N, C-alpha and C positions, 0 to 999 in steps of 0.2 A: 445512387444515381450516377449514370454514365453521362456526365455533363459535357464530355468532349464531342458528343454527337447530337447535342440539342440544337434545334433550329435557331438561327439568328435572324430576326426579322428585319435587320438592316440590309440584308442581302439583296432585296428587290431594288432598293435605292442604289446600292453598289453596282448592280447590273446596268441600270440606266446611266449612271455617271460614266462608267467605262465605255459606254457605247458612243459617247459624243465629246468626251473631254480627254485631252492628252495625259494629264497627271491627276490621279485620284489619291487622296491621302486619308487613311483611316486613323483617327486620333482617339486615344483613350488610355486609361491607366494600364500599367504593366499587368500582365496575367489576366486581363479581362476578356481575352479571346480574339484579339486583332489578327495575329498570325494564323490561327486556325481558320478564321473566316476567309482570309485572303487565299490561303492554300487550298481550302476546300472549294472555293469559288472557281479557281482556275489552277488545277494541279499541273498543268503543262508549263506554267511560267517558271523561269529560272528564279531561284530564291537566293537572295543575298542578305546576310545578317550582319549588321555592324557591331554586334556584341563580340564578333570574332575580331580580335586585335590585329591579325595579319591583314584581313580585308580592310579594316578601318585605316590602318597605316598606309596601305596602298592607295586608298581613295584620297586621303589627306595629302599625300605627296604629289599626286597628279590627278586632280578632279576631272579635268577635261579628257585626259587619256583613259581614265577609268570608265567614264560614261560612254566614250566612243567604243570601248571594247565589250560593252554589254550586248546580249542578244536583243532581238526586236522588242520583246515584252518581258518585263521583270517585276519581281517583288523586291523592294528595298526596305528591309525591316529595321526598326529603331533608327529612323532617319535623323532624329533629334541629336544623335551623337556626332553628326557631321553636317552642320548647316552650310559649310563651305561648298558642299556639292550642289546647292541649289542654282547658282549661276550657270554651272555646266549643264544642268538639266534644262534650264531655260534656253540656253543656246542650242541644245540638241533638239528641243521641241520646236524652236523657231525654224530650224532647217527641215524637220520632218514632223508635221503636226498630225500624226496618226492617233485617232482616239484610243485610249486605253494603253498607251505605251508604258507608262510608269505607274505602278501601284505601290504607294508608300504606306508605311505604318509608323506611328510615332507615339511615344509614351510621355511626351511633354508637348505643351501647346505651342506649335511652331508659329501660329498666327501672331504671337506676341513679339516675334523677332522681326524688326523692320526690314532687314535685308531679304527675308523670305517673302514678305508681303510684296516687296518691290519686284523680286525676281519672277514670281509666278502669278502675278495678278492677271486674271483673265485666262490663265492656262491650267489652273488647278481647282478642283472641287474637293472640299473637305467634308468628311462624314465622321460624326462622333459616335463611337461605339461605347455604350454603357456596360457595366457589369450585367450578368444574366438577370433578366426580370423573372418574376414568378410566372408571368404569362408564357414566357419561352420555356420555362421548366415544365409547365403543365401542357405545353404544346397546343395551347388554345389559339384559335385563329380570330377570336373576337376581342377587339381592344375596347376597354371601357372608355378611354378618352375619345376614340373615334365615334363611339356610340353617343357619348355626351354631347359632342359638338354637332352631331347630325340632327338630333331632334330631342324634344323634352322627355325626361324620364317619366315613368308612371309607377305607382305603388305596386308592390308584389308581395303578397302574404303567402308564405309557403307552409306555415304551420304555427304551432305554439312558440311564443317568443323564447329563444334560447341562445346561449353563447355558441360561437363557432370555434373550431379547433385549428391548430396549425399556425396561428399568427405569430406567436412567440418564436417558434422554430424558424419561420421564414425571416423574421427580423434578425435573429442571431446568426443565421447561416449566411445571409448576405448573398452576393451575386458572383463572386470570383469562382470560375469553374473548378479550380483545384480544391478550394475549400469545400465546395459542394460534393466532392467525391469522397469526403472523409466524415467520420463521426464528429460529434460536437467537440470533444476534447482535442482530437487531432486537428480539427478545423481551427480552433483557437491557437494552437501551437503554430499552425501555418500562418495565420494572421500576424503573429508576433514576429516570426522570422521574415515575413514579407516586408513589414514596415522597416525593420532594421536594414534589410538589403536595399530598399529604396533610398533611405537616408545615407547609407554608406557609399552607394554607387551612383544612383541616378541624379541626385541633387547636384553633384559636381558638373553634370552636363549643362546645367542651366543657371547656376548661381555660385558665387564665391561665399561659401559658408565656413566660418572658422571654427565654430563650436557645434558639433553634431549633437552633443548631449543637450545643449540649450534648445536646439530645434526639436528634439524629441520631447522635451518638457512642454513646449508650446503645443505640440501635437497631442499629447496626452490631455492637457487642459481643454483643448478644443473639443475633444471627444466628450468631455463632461458637459460642454456648452452646446452641443449640437441641437438644432431646433430653437435656439434662443437668439435674441438681438446681439449683434456683434459689437461689443464694447472694448475697443482696443486699449483705451486708457486703463480700464479696469484690469485687463489681462497684464498690461505693462506693470502696474502696481503690484499685482498678485505675484508675478514671477520675478520682479525686480530686474526687468529687462527694458531697455529704452523702447518708447512707443514706435519709433521708426523701425527698429529691429523686429519687433513683433509683427508689424505690418509687412515687412519684407518676408518673414517666415510664412505668413499666411498666403502671401502671393506665390511663394514657391510651392506650397501645398496645392494651391489652385492650379498652377501650371502643370503639376503632376497628376491632376484629376483626382485628388484625394478629398478635397473639400470644395464647396461651392458657396459663394455669397449670393443670396436671393435678395434682389433689390426691393426696396419698399415701394408699394403702389402709391401714386400721388395724382392728385387732380388740382390744378392751380387754384380753383375757388374754394377748396377745402383746406382751411388754415390749421386745423387741429390734428393733422396727421403726423405720426412719427415717421421720420425719413431714414432711420437707421436700417441697414440690411440685416438679414438673418444669416447665420452660418449653418450649413448643413454638411454632414459627411455624405459623400457620394455612395459609399457602401456601408449599410447598416451593420453588417457582420463585423467589419473591421472596427467600426465605432464601438460595437458591443464588447469586443475583446479589450479594446483600450479602456473602456468604461468598466471593465470587470463585471459585466452583466451577462447572466446565463439564462437559458430558457426557463429554468426552475425558479427564476426571480419574478416571473410574470405576476404572481399573486402577492408578492412582497410589496406592501405599500411604502416601504422606506426606499425602494429603488425607483428612480425616475425613468420607468420604461416608456412613459408617454412621449418624451422628447425623441427617443430612438424610433418609436413608431411613426411619429410625424415625419422625421427625415426619411424613413423607409417609404412612406406613401408618396412624399414629394418626389423622391427619386424614381419610383415606379411610373408616375405620371410623366415626368420629364423624359424618361426613356421611351415611353409610348409615343410621345410627341415627335421624337426623332424619326419615327417610321412614316410620319405623315408627309404628304406632298408640300403642305404649307404649315409648318409648326407654329403654334401660338406663342405668345409672350407670357412670361411668368413673373410674378412678384408676390409680396405678402402685404396684408393690410393691418395697420394698427393705429389707433388714435390715442389721444391723450387721456381718454377715459379707460384705456387699457382694453378696449374692445378690439378683437382681432379676427382675421381670417388667415388661416395658415398658408393658403395658396390662392392667388388670383390669376385667372386664365383670361387672356385677351386675344381675340382673333378679329381683326378689323375693328368694328365698333361694338362687337358683342363681348359680353363679360360673363364669366362664371366664377363662383367662389367654392373653395373646398376647405372644410374643417375636419380635423382628425381627433377622435376620442377613443381611449382605450377601453371604456366601459362597454358592457353588452346590453345596456339599456340607455334610454335617452330621457332628458328632461327639457322642459320648454326653454330654459335659459341657454341650452347648448347651441341653439341656432341664432343667438343674438348677433354675432358678427356677420352672419349671412344676411340678416334682416337689415343691419346697418349698411352693408355694401349695396343691397338692393335699393335702399332709399337714396344712396348717393348716385346711382346710375339710372334709375327710372326704367324706361322702356328698353334700354340697352342691356339690362340685366336679364340673362337668359335662364338662370337657375343656380341653385346651390346644392352642394353635396356635404352631408355630415357623415363621413366614414366612421363606422363604429364596429364593435365586435359582436353584434347581434345577427340573427339569421334572416330577418325580414326587411324589405324595403318599405319604409314607412313615410307617409307625408308629414311635412312640418307645417308650421303656421303660414309661412310665406309661400306665395304661389311659385310652383316649379322648384321647391326645395324639398329634399328627401334625406332621410337617414338611410344610408346604404351599407350593406355588409362589406367590410374590407376585402373579403374573399372575392368580390366581384371584379377586383382588379386583375384576377387571373382565372376566374371561373364565372364569366358572365352567363346568366341563364340563356338557354337556347331560345331563339325566336323572340328575344326581348326587344 
């Protein structure tokens, strides 16, 4: 797969942002394609990379002079390495508020730095680039999430019930373009080297970490816990690391776009809800490598492939949401009866639920969480999806709830 030339569906939002905003910043994990997107969008822009120590030193010594010496329109790559530049960018924009002057990229979440928020409030639009989605890899123009939010689904029987192929490969491959250009063995080696490079280099830009090996241990355990409730006290006891330190490490990994906390859905009048967030790895391929899970483990019942599959689906949906004009809000549902919904989608007063199952067949009990969520929301509940590895879209007992092939996330049937 020549992943370097795959379409990135965030490009349309990038075009709009640059047309009316002086500073646009593309944020996302290292190697997810930010620089390629920026350069392909406008190859005429001058490109400055702050991974170049000579450039970085010059900018640190005289931020104002550095910005003043730049051409009219530039790409400033890996801007998180020099947050001192932000006040100078603000001053320059205030003197010349031309749309699209500065196109920034960052591998750490700049919005968590107070001085950045203060400097560029009202002057900068932030776009989050996710790792490659399966929809982008298949060059499909039809987004499942956009279709779901537009109108209710309908059943679609395409033939005898059967399993679908390619799901395990998609999960283990993940979305980093470089990993997608290699075979599975080489991809896993790339994932390993990638994580080491992040911890040895990028962590220093955003946090003071004394023990890199300790951070790596937390990272490896989190890979085993992807798709589960985040219990920091349990992690602390298991690793013999203070609770505060574990929490700090997780925050660092979040700021580097490696993991994501999915908040718990809540409704004030529902007292039996669990309010603990779930932890998800942003890239299922990286999590699979850390988890020592391979494509060939798909049929091994001793391997918890289901949790990786859940994180994979959650990430595909979140990425598709980033292309929408009005992205919905996401959470997970779980009550004290341990009834859960993997992903709750809210847009305005409308609500949808998504469950993920590894099986190629369904049972009545598989939709219990969706039924519980529907009961909580009444008329606001718009429908539920049980993603599974079968080939037919089948109706469930609850109105507007369906068992849907996971492959519809990237191969939605034509005219559906």
